[in-house]
N, C-alpha and C positions, 0 to 999 in steps of 0.2 A: 503424476500424480496432481489431481484437480484438490480446492481447497474452494472454502465457503468463503465470500467473499464481504464483508463488512466496508459501508463507505460512509465516512466521516459525514457531521450534518454539514459542516463548512464546506467542503469538497463537493458533496453534492451541488450544494447551490454554486459553487465554482464553474459546475460543470454545468448546471440547467443556463446559466448566463454563456458560457461558450458555444454549449448547442444554439442559445437564441443567434448568433453571430454567424452561427455553421447554417443556417438556413438560409442564411441573408445571403450568406457569401461563402462558397467553400473552400475559397483560396483567400480570404481575407487570412491577416495574420491568426486572427483568435479563430478560424474555422479550420487553420490548420493545425492549430493548439489543441483543439477539440478532439481531430479525428487522433493527433498523436497520444492523446490521455485515453482515448477510449481503448487502443491498440494498444498500449501498456498496460493498463487494467484490466484488459482479458487475456494478456500473459501472465499477469498476478494470480490471474484464477485458475488459470490450464495451468500453473507450473512452467511456464517457458520463459520464465524472470535468464534464463541462461541466454537467450535473444540479446537480451541487452547487456552493455555495463552496469556492474552495478558493486556497492561499497557499503559494507556494513559500518553503521555510525556506532558514535561513542561519546565522549563527556572530555570536557577542560573547562580550567576555571573560567573562561571567558564565552561558554555555550549553556546548551540548555543538555541537561543528561538524558542521551538516547542512545543507554548502550542496549536497549531493548527494539530498535528502530536499524532499519538499512533505505538505502532508496538506488532505483533505477534510472538510470542516466537514460535520458532522452532526446535525441535529434530533435530538435522543431526548427529552426531557424539557424543559420551559418553566423558564426559570432568569429570575430578575429582579433586578435592584438594589436599592440599602438606596433609594431614589427612585422603584422602581417603574417603573423603564426593562427593556424587554427585552432580556437579554441576547446574544440570537442564537444559533445552534446549539450545543449542548450537549458535544457530543463531538468527537472529532477521529480520523481515520484516515491513518495515517503511512504512508510509504510513498516507493520510489526505482525509477529505471527504469533499464535495463538494454538493450546492441544487441544485434540477433540473433546467435546466435554461425552464427560461417561454413558453410554447405550446402558437404559434399567429394564428389565424384563420380569412382571411379577415381582416388586418389589424389591430386586437385586440387581446390582450392577457387574454387566455382562462383558467379558471380551468382544468388542466388533472387529475384524481386519480391516472393513471398509470406511469406518468411522473417519470422515475426513476432518482436516485440520482448519485453521481459521487464518485468515491475514484481512489486515484494516488499511484500508489506504486512508491516509490523513490528509496528503497534499502534492498536489501537482504544479511547481511552483517553478520558474526562471528560476537558474542560477544566480544571475544578478539579484535575487529579491530575498537572498535566503532562506532556501530553502529546509534548512534545519531548523532555523528560527521560527519559523511557522509552524512546524511540528510541533516544535516546542511548546509554542504559547497554546498550539490547540489542545494539545494533554493539559494544558493548567500548569505547568512545571515552570520553574523559577531560573531565570541566567544565573549560572555559576552554582545552582545547589544539586546536591547528587540526591536519586529517588533511595529512599533507603528500603523500598522494598528489590530494588536492582541489586542489592548490596552482594558480591562475589562473581556477577558478570560482568565478565570482561568486553570491554567495547572495541570499535575498532580505532579508536583516536581521535583524536578531535574532529566532527563533523562536513567534509568539504577542504580540506587543506592535503595535499599534495597530492602523486599521482597514484594509480590502483596497483598496490604491491602482488606481483605473479602469489599465488598459495593459499591469499589470504580470504578467510568466510566471507562471499559476498550477504549474506540472506540472515535474516533476523535471529535473535536467539529466540528458540520458542518457549514462550513462558505461558503459564494457566490465563484461562480466558479471564482479566479483569471485573470484578464483582458489575459495573458500571451496563458489560456489554452482552452479561447472562442472558437476559430474556431473550434479545436479538437474535444471540448464537443459538439457542432454541429455538426458537421459531426457525432460521436457517436449517439446522439440525434435521427438524421433525415433517419440513416442506417437500412434499412428494419433487421428482422431478419433472420437470415438465412432459405432459404427453401422457401421464400416469395417473393412476386413479389416487387419490387422496386416500392417507392414513390418517388411524388417529393422535392425534399431536399432544404433548405433556401441557403444551402451553396456547393461550387464546390466540388466533392465526390475526396477524398484525400486516400490515403495510412497511416491506422492508426496503429499502435504497437498494436498487442496482444501476450500475454504470449503463447507459445507453449501448448499444451495440449496433451501430450500424455500419455494412458490408465488412467485409476480412480482413481479419487482422491479417497485416504484414510484416515480416522479415526487414530488417535495416542494415545497412551496412556501419557497423562500428568498427 
């Protein structure tokens, strides 16, 4: 299953900055971070998130309400505890998932079995820099305050605390596309695949942020 991928504007700026470092030196810390982020974004878009460790996020009194979000755990650098124990993947790609937009033909909503759902990538952040907090801030959420629109959604517990439990859902709960992303979602839905003739669109075409894709995606040992 493939997804339409929406890139948060702040993540786009982060990727632009990392790309500049990548062009200067692919083996620099920022260059390796850029390549790892590109691979993770491609996996997210192509429905290959199971190639990474993942975790559904949640809400707690000291955290942002991220019950509609999840993270991919992405290895970039090897980190160790004070006792020499490997700490696992060093970075997190935090994202949300949305229902497909309805398909309208001749003024009526029709069932489209090929309609693609959406994923919004919020941030790619080192574990030590509190990825869940960064995501919460980018969504404009206040730490310790539950989101009314997420009432009834069960999250995965406090973000980034404790080991991954077997059998626990690691992808986000799928929710309707938020109002502020409707136009961008419609553009993605109505844009033809690369190499095909354009079709009439319900909205005015516009530039859509997409992740850079230098080189093939690579699986990683996790």
